[in-house]
C-alpha positions in Angstrom: 28.3 -31.5 -45.4 24.6 -32.3 -44.4 22.7 -33.9 -47.5 19.3 -32.7 -48.0 16.5 -34.9 -47.9 15.4 -36.1 -51.8 12.3 -34.3 -52.6 9.7 -37.3 -54.1 8.6 -36.3 -57.3 4.6 -37.6 -56.2 2.7 -35.3 -54.9 0.0 -35.7 -52.4 -3.5 -34.3 -53.3 -5.2 -33.0 -50.1 -7.9 -34.9 -49.3 -10.5 -32.3 -49.0 -11.0 -29.4 -50.1 -10.7 -26.7 -47.4 -13.7 -23.5 -47.9 -13.5 -21.1 -45.0 -16.3 -19.0 -44.5 -17.0 -15.4 -42.5 -20.4 -14.8 -41.1 -20.4 -11.3 -39.9 -22.9 -9.2 -38.3 -24.9 -7.9 -40.9 -28.5 -9.2 -42.3 -28.7 -12.4 -43.9 -27.2 -15.0 -41.7 -29.4 -17.6 -43.4 -27.5 -17.5 -46.3 -24.3 -19.0 -44.5 -26.4 -21.4 -42.6 -28.1 -22.6 -46.0 -24.0 -23.0 -47.4 -23.3 -24.6 -44.8 -26.1 -27.3 -45.0 -25.6 -28.0 -48.7 -21.7 -28.4 -47.9 -22.3 -30.6 -45.2 -23.6 -32.9 -47.6 -20.3 -32.6 -49.8 -17.5 -35.0 -48.6 -14.7 -33.6 -50.2 -15.5 -30.4 -48.8 -14.1 -29.5 -45.5 -15.7 -26.0 -44.1 -13.8 -23.9 -41.8 -16.3 -21.3 -39.7 -15.8 -18.0 -38.3 -18.2 -16.2 -36.6 -17.9 -12.7 -35.4 -19.8 -11.4 -32.0 -22.4 -9.5 -33.7 -23.0 -12.4 -36.2 -24.0 -14.2 -33.0 -26.4 -11.8 -32.3 -28.1 -11.5 -35.8 -28.1 -15.6 -36.3 -30.3 -15.0 -32.6 -32.8 -12.2 -34.3 -33.3 -13.1 -38.0 -33.1 -17.3 -37.5 -34.4 -20.3 -35.6 -31.0 -21.7 -34.9 -28.8 -21.2 -32.4 -25.2 -20.3 -32.7 -24.1 -24.3 -31.8 -26.5 -25.2 -34.4 -24.5 -23.3 -36.9 -21.3 -24.3 -35.3 -22.4 -28.0 -35.5 -23.0 -27.5 -39.7 -19.2 -26.6 -39.8 -16.0 -29.2 -39.8 -14.1 -27.1 -37.9 -14.8 -24.0 -36.4 -12.4 -21.3 -35.2 -12.2 -18.5 -32.5 -12.4 -15.1 -34.5 -9.6 -13.9 -31.7 -7.5 -16.6 -32.8 -4.8 -15.1 -34.7 -2.5 -17.8 -34.5 -5.2 -20.5 -36.4 -4.0 -22.6 -39.0 -5.8 -20.5 -41.8 -4.2 -17.4 -40.6 -1.3 -18.8 -42.6 -0.7 -19.3 -46.1 1.2 -22.3 -46.2 -2.1 -23.4 -45.1 -3.7 -24.9 -48.3 -7.1 -24.1 -49.0 -10.0 -23.3 -52.0 -10.5 -19.9 -50.5 -12.9 -17.9 -48.4 -16.4 -16.5 -48.6 -17.4 -14.4 -46.0 -21.0 -14.4 -46.2 -22.9 -12.3 -45.4 -19.9 -9.1 -45.3 -20.4 -6.1 -43.3 -18.9 -2.9 -44.3 -16.8 -3.0 -41.2 -15.4 -6.0 -42.0 -15.2 -4.8 -46.2 -13.1 -1.7 -44.8 -10.8 -4.1 -42.6 -10.3 -6.1 -45.7 -9.7 -2.9 -48.0 -7.2 -1.3 -45.9 -5.2 -4.4 -45.1 -6.5 -3.7 -41.2 -5.8 -7.4 -39.7 -7.0 -7.3 -36.4 -8.9 -10.5 -36.2 -9.0 -14.0 -38.0 -11.7 -12.8 -39.9 -9.8 -9.9 -41.7 -6.7 -12.0 -41.3 -7.8 -15.1 -43.2 -8.7 -12.8 -46.0 -6.0 -11.1 -46.1 -4.1 -14.8 -46.6 -6.3 -15.2 -49.4 -5.2 -12.0 -50.8 -1.6 -12.6 -50.8 -1.8 -16.4 -51.5 -3.9 -15.2 -55.1 -6.7 -17.3 -53.8 -10.2 -16.6 -54.3 -11.9 -14.4 -51.5 -15.6 -13.8 -52.1 -17.3 -11.2 -50.0 -21.0 -10.8 -49.9 -21.7 -7.5 -49.2 -25.3 -6.7 -47.4 -26.0 -2.9 -47.3 -28.3 -0.9 -48.9 -28.4 2.1 -49.7 -24.7 2.7 -50.5 -22.8 6.0 -50.3 -19.6 7.0 -52.0 -17.9 5.8 -48.9 -19.0 2.0 -49.4 -18.6 2.0 -53.3 -15.0 3.1 -52.8 -13.9 0.5 -50.1 -15.9 -2.2 -52.9 -13.8 -0.6 -55.8 -10.5 -1.1 -53.9 -11.2 -4.2 -52.5 -11.7 -5.2 -55.8 -8.3 -4.0 -56.9 -6.4 -5.8 -54.6 -7.9 -8.9 -55.9 -11.1 -9.8 -54.1 -14.5 -10.6 -55.5 -17.5 -8.5 -54.7 -20.6 -10.2 -54.7 -23.5 -8.7 -53.5 -26.5 -10.6 -52.1 -29.0 -9.7 -54.8 -31.5 -11.9 -55.6 -32.5 -12.6 -59.0 -36.2 -13.5 -60.2 -35.7 -15.3 -63.5 -35.8 -18.3 -62.1 -39.6 -17.0 -60.6 -39.2 -18.0 -56.7 -42.3 -19.2 -55.2 -41.0 -18.3 -51.6 -37.8 -17.4 -49.7 -36.2 -20.5 -49.9 -35.7 -20.4 -53.2 -34.6 -17.0 -53.2 -31.8 -18.0 -50.4 -30.6 -21.1 -52.4 -30.1 -19.4 -56.0 -28.0 -16.5 -54.0 -26.1 -19.9 -52.0 -25.7 -21.7 -55.3 -23.9 -18.6 -57.1 -21.5 -18.8 -54.1 -20.9 -22.0 -55.3 -20.5 -21.1 -58.7 -17.2 -18.9 -57.8 -15.7 -21.8 -56.3 -16.4 -24.2 -58.8 -18.2 -26.4 -56.6 -20.7 -28.3 -58.6 -23.7 -30.0 -57.1 -25.2 -32.9 -57.4 -28.3 -30.6 -58.3 -28.5 -27.2 -58.7 -30.8 -24.8 -56.0 -32.4 -23.0 -59.0 -33.2 -23.1 -62.5 -30.3 -21.8 -64.5 -30.8 -18.9 -67.4 -31.0 -20.6 -70.8 -32.1 -24.4 -68.8 -35.3 -24.7 -69.3 -35.3 -26.4 -72.2 -33.2 -28.8 -71.0 
């Protein structure tokens, strides 16, 4: 009988923590761009990016960035049609995934486990592997169908984190508003920045 290879007691730690970032066509692509900019300065985080076709249009309409410039902010970039990509498998270890912003169409696919592209497949993998899946839904107003989709996604393990800016830190410009939301996204994955991007509640006198 062939002997099974002996398993070492030592375990190898991941060199970098991989975070999947999805950008859909909902308004607010600048949030994802800012997140990529911030994470690029953290050597311990490796970003894996998926950009939907609709997101490419939103980037062009809403920002001063080209799609190529956004791609260059990430360590790895995937074609949304590539369902054989590494992140489509549960055996590929990641911190989890954030979809920022998350369109209602993408939310619907995730809520119904309808994985017809890499965006929804990677999200579904995070759910089945019990990894954090943060959905930054960007839509208003919301009808009952939207609310039910968010409930359904939450019931299967997703974290619904709508892009709702706070004002207790007294933002003085648009960057301050964007930074606060992006910093809160980092919080969901336990990513600590050397310096917070906004003044947290209760930290005024510290």
